[in-house]
VEXLOMI-892804 format. One line per field, with one value per residue (C-alpha): residue in one letter; x, y, z; residue number from 1. Coordinates in steps of 0.5 Angstrom, whole numbers, padded with zeros to 4 digits. Layout:
<rs>
rest	[a	...] .
c1	[X	...] .
c2	[Y	...] .
c3	[Z	...] .
nr	[NUM	...] .
</rs>
This chain:
<rs>
rest	[x	x	x	x	x	x	x	x	x	x	x	x	x	x	x	x	x	x	x	x	x	x	x	x	x	x	x	x	x	x	x	x	x	x	x	x	x	x	x	x	x	x	x	x	x	x	x	x	x	x	x	x	x	x	x	x	x	x	x	x	x	x	x	x	x	x	x	x	x	x	x	x	x	x	x	x	x	x	x	x	x	x	x	x	x	x	x	x	x	x	x	x	x	x	x	x	x	x	x	x	x	x	x	x	x	x	x	x	x	x	x	x	x	x	x	x	x	x	x	x	x	x	x	x	x	x	x	x	x	x	x	x	x	x	x	x	x	x	x	x	x	x	x	x	x	x	x	x	x	x	x	x	x	x	x	x	x	x	x	x	x	x	x	x	x	x	x	x	x	x	x	x	x	x	x	x	x	x	x	x	x	x	x	x	x	x	x	x	x	x	x	x	x	x	x	x	x	x	x	x	x	x	x	x	x	x	x	x	x	x	x	x	x	x	x	x	x	x	x	x	x	x	x	x	x	x	x	x	x	x	x	x	x	x	x	x	x	x	x	x	x	x	x	x	x	x	x	x	x	x	x	x	x	x	x	x	x	x	x	x	x	x	x	x	x	x	x	x	x	x	x	x	x	x	x	x	x	x	x	x	x	x	x	x	x	x	x	x	x	x	x	x	x	x	x	x	x	x	x	x	x	x	x	x	x	x	x	x	x	x	x	x	x	x	x	x	x	x	x	x	x	x	x	x	x	x	x	x	x	x	x	x	x	x	x	x	x	x	x	x	x	x	x	x	x	x	x	x	x	x	x	x	x	x	x	x	x	x	x	x	x	x	x	x	x	x	x	x	x	x	x	x	x	x	x	x	x	x	x	x	x	x	x	x	x	x	x	x	x	x	x	x	x	x	x	x	x	x	x	x	x	x	x	x	x	x	x	x	x	x	x	x	x	x	x] .
c1	[-0181	-0187	-0184	-0186	-0192	-0191	-0194	-0195	-0201	-0201	-0204	-0211	-0214	-0219	-0226	-0232	-0236	-0241	-0237	-0240	-0233	-0231	-0225	-0223	-0223	-0220	-0224	-0228	-0231	-0234	-0237	-0244	-0243	-0248	-0245	-0243	-0239	-0231	-0229	-0227	-0221	-0220	-0228	-0228	-0221	-0225	-0231	-0227	-0223	-0230	-0233	-0228	-0229	-0232	-0237	-0235	-0241	-0241	-0242	-0243	-0248	-0244	-0240	-0247	-0249	-0242	-0242	-0250	-0246	-0241	-0244	-0251	-0245	-0241	-0248	-0249	-0243	-0243	-0250	-0246	-0242	-0247	-0250	-0250	-0246	-0248	-0244	-0244	-0248	-0248	-0254	-0251	-0244	-0247	-0249	-0243	-0239	-0245	-0244	-0248	-0246	-0242	-0249	-0252	-0247	-0246	-0255	-0253	-0248	-0253	-0254	-0247	-0244	-0237	-0239	-0244	-0238	-0235	-0240	-0236	-0229	-0231	-0236	-0231	-0225	-0230	-0232	-0224	-0224	-0230	-0227	-0220	-0224	-0227	-0222	-0218	-0222	-0224	-0217	-0217	-0222	-0220	-0225	-0220	-0215	-0209	-0204	-0207	-0204	-0207	-0206	-0203	-0196	-0193	-0195	-0188	-0189	-0195	-0191	-0186	-0190	-0195	-0193	-0191	-0198	-0201	-0196	-0198	-0205	-0204	-0200	-0205	-0211	-0206	-0204	-0212	-0214	-0207	-0211	-0218	-0215	-0212	-0217	-0222	-0217	-0216	-0225	-0223	-0219	-0224	-0230	-0225	-0224	-0230	-0233	-0227	-0228	-0234	-0234	-0228	-0233	-0238	-0234	-0231	-0236	-0241	-0245	-0251	-0248	-0244	-0250	-0253	-0245	-0244	-0250	-0248	-0241	-0244	-0247	-0242	-0237	-0243	-0243	-0236	-0235	-0242	-0240	-0233	-0237	-0241	-0233	-0231	-0237	-0240	-0246	-0248	-0254	-0250	-0257	-0260	-0255	-0253	-0260	-0261	-0255	-0254	-0259	-0261	-0257	-0251	-0252	-0253	-0246	-0243	-0245	-0243	-0237	-0231	-0229	-0235	-0231	-0226	-0232	-0235	-0228	-0228	-0235	-0232	-0227	-0230	-0234	-0229	-0226	-0233	-0234	-0231	-0226	-0220	-0214	-0211	-0218	-0218	-0213	-0215	-0220	-0217	-0211	-0218	-0218	-0211	-0216	-0220	-0214	-0211	-0217	-0218	-0211	-0211	-0217	-0216	-0210	-0214	-0219	-0213	-0208	-0210	-0204	-0199	-0203	-0197	-0198	-0205	-0205	-0198	-0204	-0210	-0205	-0202	-0209	-0210	-0206	-0206	-0213	-0213	-0207	-0210	-0214	-0207	-0204	-0209	-0212	-0207	-0209	-0216	-0220	-0226	-0225	-0221	-0228	-0231	-0223	-0222	-0229	-0227	-0220	-0222	-0228	-0224	-0217	-0221	-0226	-0219	-0216	-0223	-0224	-0218	-0220	-0227	-0224	-0217	-0222	-0224	-0230	-0235	-0234	-0235	-0240	-0240	-0247	-0248	-0242	-0244	-0251	-0247	-0243	-0249	-0252	-0248	-0246	-0253	-0254	-0248	-0251	-0258	-0255	-0251	-0255	-0256	-0250	-0248	-0253	-0252	-0245	-0246	-0251	-0245	-0240	-0245	-0247	-0238	-0237	-0231	-0234	-0240	-0239	-0243	-0249	-0250	-0248	-0242	-0235	-0232	-0225	-0226	-0231] .
c2	[0378	0373	0368	0360	0357	0350	0344	0342	0344	0345	0339	0340	0341	0336	0339	0336	0332	0337	0341	0341	0342	0336	0335	0335	0329	0328	0329	0332	0326	0327	0322	0322	0324	0319	0313	0308	0304	0305	0311	0309	0313	0311	0310	0312	0308	0302	0304	0304	0297	0294	0296	0293	0286	0280	0276	0269	0266	0270	0266	0267	0264	0261	0258	0254	0252	0247	0246	0242	0236	0235	0237	0232	0227	0227	0228	0221	0219	0221	0218	0212	0213	0212	0206	0201	0195	0187	0182	0176	0170	0163	0165	0172	0169	0164	0170	0174	0168	0166	0165	0171	0175	0179	0180	0183	0187	0190	0192	0195	0200	0205	0206	0205	0210	0209	0210	0215	0219	0219	0222	0230	0228	0223	0227	0233	0228	0226	0233	0235	0229	0232	0239	0236	0231	0237	0242	0237	0235	0242	0244	0238	0240	0247	0251	0254	0259	0256	0258	0254	0247	0240	0238	0231	0228	0222	0216	0214	0218	0215	0208	0210	0213	0208	0203	0208	0211	0203	0202	0209	0207	0199	0202	0208	0203	0198	0202	0204	0197	0196	0202	0199	0192	0195	0198	0191	0187	0194	0193	0185	0187	0191	0186	0180	0184	0186	0179	0177	0183	0181	0174	0175	0180	0173	0169	0174	0178	0174	0175	0180	0186	0186	0185	0192	0194	0188	0189	0197	0194	0190	0195	0200	0194	0193	0201	0201	0198	0204	0209	0208	0207	0213	0217	0214	0215	0222	0223	0218	0218	0217	0218	0213	0208	0208	0210	0201	0201	0207	0211	0217	0220	0216	0218	0225	0224	0220	0226	0232	0229	0231	0224	0220	0212	0215	0216	0209	0208	0212	0210	0202	0204	0207	0202	0197	0200	0201	0192	0188	0183	0181	0184	0180	0180	0187	0188	0183	0186	0193	0190	0189	0196	0197	0193	0199	0204	0200	0200	0208	0209	0206	0207	0216	0215	0211	0218	0223	0221	0220	0217	0222	0228	0229	0222	0223	0229	0226	0221	0225	0231	0225	0223	0229	0232	0223	0224	0232	0230	0223	0225	0229	0222	0219	0223	0220	0212	0213	0220	0221	0214	0218	0220	0212	0211	0217	0215	0208	0210	0216	0211	0205	0209	0214	0209	0205	0211	0213	0206	0207	0214	0211	0205	0209	0212	0204	0205	0207	0201	0195	0193	0197	0197	0189	0189	0191	0188	0182	0183	0186	0179	0174	0179	0179	0171	0170	0173	0170	0163	0164	0162	0156	0154	0154	0150	0144	0144	0144	0138	0134	0135	0133	0127	0125	0126	0121	0120	0115	0109	0108	0105	0112	0108	0112	0108	0105	0106	0114	0114] .
c3	[0044	0047	0051	0047	0051	0054	0050	0057	0061	0068	0072	0074	0080	0082	0081	0086	0084	0083	0078	0070	0068	0062	0060	0052	0049	0042	0035	0040	0043	0050	0055	0058	0065	0067	0064	0069	0063	0062	0057	0051	0049	0041	0040	0032	0031	0034	0030	0024	0026	0027	0021	0016	0020	0015	0018	0018	0017	0009	0004	-0002	-0008	-0011	-0006	-0002	-0008	-0010	-0002	-0004	-0005	-0001	0005	0004	0002	0009	0012	0009	0012	0018	0019	0019	0023	0028	0026	0031	0029	0031	0034	0028	0029	0025	0021	0019	0017	0013	0009	0010	0005	0001	-0007	-0009	-0004	-0011	-0013	-0007	-0006	-0014	-0012	-0005	-0008	-0009	-0002	0001	0005	0003	-0005	-0004	0000	-0006	-0010	-0011	-0011	-0018	-0021	-0020	-0024	-0029	-0030	-0032	-0036	-0040	-0041	-0043	-0048	-0050	-0052	-0055	-0059	-0061	-0062	-0067	-0070	-0071	-0068	-0064	-0066	-0068	-0063	-0058	-0056	-0055	-0048	-0049	-0045	-0045	-0041	-0038	-0032	-0031	-0031	-0027	-0021	-0022	-0016	-0011	-0012	-0010	-0005	-0002	-0002	0001	0007	0009	0009	0013	0018	0019	0020	0025	0029	0028	0031	0036	0038	0038	0043	0048	0048	0049	0054	0058	0057	0059	0066	0066	0067	0071	0076	0077	0077	0084	0087	0086	0089	0095	0097	0102	0108	0110	0112	0105	0101	0099	0098	0093	0089	0088	0086	0081	0078	0077	0075	0069	0068	0067	0059	0058	0061	0057	0050	0051	0053	0046	0041	0038	0040	0045	0050	0056	0061	0057	0057	0064	0067	0067	0072	0077	0082	0080	0084	0082	0075	0077	0079	0073	0068	0072	0071	0067	0066	0067	0066	0071	0076	0075	0078	0084	0085	0084	0088	0095	0095	0096	0102	0106	0105	0110	0108	0109	0106	0102	0098	0098	0095	0089	0087	0087	0082	0078	0077	0073	0067	0066	0067	0061	0057	0057	0056	0050	0047	0049	0045	0039	0039	0040	0036	0028	0023	0022	0018	0014	0011	0010	0006	0002	0000	-0002	-0005	-0010	-0012	-0014	-0018	-0021	-0023	-0025	-0030	-0032	-0038	-0041	-0041	-0044	-0050	-0055	-0054	-0051	-0054	-0051	-0047	-0042	-0039	-0037	-0035	-0031	-0028	-0026	-0023	-0018	-0016	-0014	-0012	-0008	-0005	-0003	0001	0004	0007	0010	0013	0015	0020	0022	0028	0030	0035	0031	0027	0033	0036	0042	0045	0043	0047	0053	0053	0053	0059	0062	0061	0063	0070	0072	0070	0074	0080	0079	0079	0084	0090	0085	0084	0091	0093	0088	0091	0098	0096	0092	0099	0103	0099	0098	0105	0107	0113	0111	0107	0100	0103	0108	0114	0119	0117	0123	0122	0121	0126] .
nr	[1	2	3	4	5	6	7	8	9	10	11	12	13	14	15	16	17	18	19	20	21	22	23	24	25	26	27	28	29	30	31	32	33	34	35	36	37	38	39	40	41	42	43	44	45	46	47	48	49	50	51	52	53	54	55	56	57	58	59	60	61	62	63	64	65	66	67	68	69	70	71	72	73	74	75	76	77	78	79	80	81	82	83	84	85	86	87	88	89	90	91	92	93	94	95	96	97	98	99	100	101	102	103	104	105	106	107	108	109	110	111	112	113	114	115	116	117	118	119	120	121	122	123	124	125	126	127	128	129	130	131	132	133	134	135	136	137	138	139	140	141	142	143	144	145	146	147	148	149	150	151	152	153	154	155	156	157	158	159	160	161	162	163	164	165	166	167	168	169	170	171	172	173	174	175	176	177	178	179	180	181	182	183	184	185	186	187	188	189	190	191	192	193	194	195	196	197	198	199	200	201	202	203	204	205	206	207	208	209	210	211	212	213	214	215	216	217	218	219	220	221	222	223	224	225	226	227	228	229	230	231	232	233	234	235	236	237	238	239	240	241	242	243	244	245	246	247	248	249	250	251	252	253	254	255	256	257	258	259	260	261	262	263	264	265	266	267	268	269	270	271	272	273	274	275	276	277	278	279	280	281	282	283	284	285	286	287	288	289	290	291	292	293	294	295	296	297	298	299	300	301	302	303	304	305	306	307	308	309	310	311	312	313	314	315	316	317	318	319	320	321	322	323	324	325	326	327	328	329	330	331	332	333	334	335	336	337	338	339	340	341	342	343	344	345	346	347	348	349	350	351	352	353	354	355	356	357	358	359	360	361	362	363	364	365	366	367	368	369	370	371	372	373	374	375	376	377	378	379	380	381	382	383	384	385	386	387	388	389	390	391	392	393	394	395	396	397	398	399	400	401	402	403	404	405	406	407	408	409	410	411	412	413	414	415] .
</rs>
């Protein structure tokens, strides 16, 4: 009887590099002796797996056609988010409360990004109402087989749940407006802190030795709101906006930093360190930076943390289910009137929900560009008037010197 062969072969001796020996590989695949790349032990399996991966960019023609209208509406919405807002003056307030504002708003409906963004959902639910009405009409006229049911239901469940839907929309919009109000207050503090910081620098820093650093420090202070605005609003041109306040070298450092507003704060801190000031004045100026840090924290929290997603999804799902079943509920009472009724209901309720979604991110809704221009012009005006105001105050001090009498002669009692 022959001795069984071992399944484990003895170890091979190490062959010299000049040998033509090539070991056997799985399924007869042999690595190329001239290739420097790492050898794949299972090329066949990997090729099979790769061949089965679908391309993420592949879409069917039907999906691409159906996506055209929503993509167009989203494009209009996002372009409106990039639109710069203006600060109101007296003329704009008069126009805002004009008695013909309703007519003006009605005729501008076709250019409203809120209304244009509602075209996909409103069109879809109105089409569903047309299909339901057509089906019920065909069943009523016996154009379809007798076993097909008529799509109708009592309206009592809708009457009971309508207040819940109204409260859900009200709370959703109110939560979004509270975020808008919080963002507005945060920027009010940033602008007020910037003006106060610049005023303290103008009043506290003097002397020829501090003149260059003082001017640079004021430029950094004016650049901070601009850097924060570019940090919060997507698509802002930071180089174009900051080049008015920063030198080319400083601008390159800020643009290369991961957090541009904090980089501006670091420039401010380093400038305060090299100023020739009393320690009490330096500490007072450094305390003003706290307002900038607080503003960054509040703004980043509003941008990074939306309203709880479960609340937003719940509102959307209830609205969708409500309007999908609305033609069935209204059929007995309205017949074909369910089509315009569904259109009006979808346009109204989805418009309220859309406004809440838009103001949930507050900063594109605020006139941040105008606020930055106003604060920079105010600081530049204060710098320009500094010498004039100092001269006027000094002249009044000399004019009202108590050592002189009212006729200009020295007062003998004080001499």
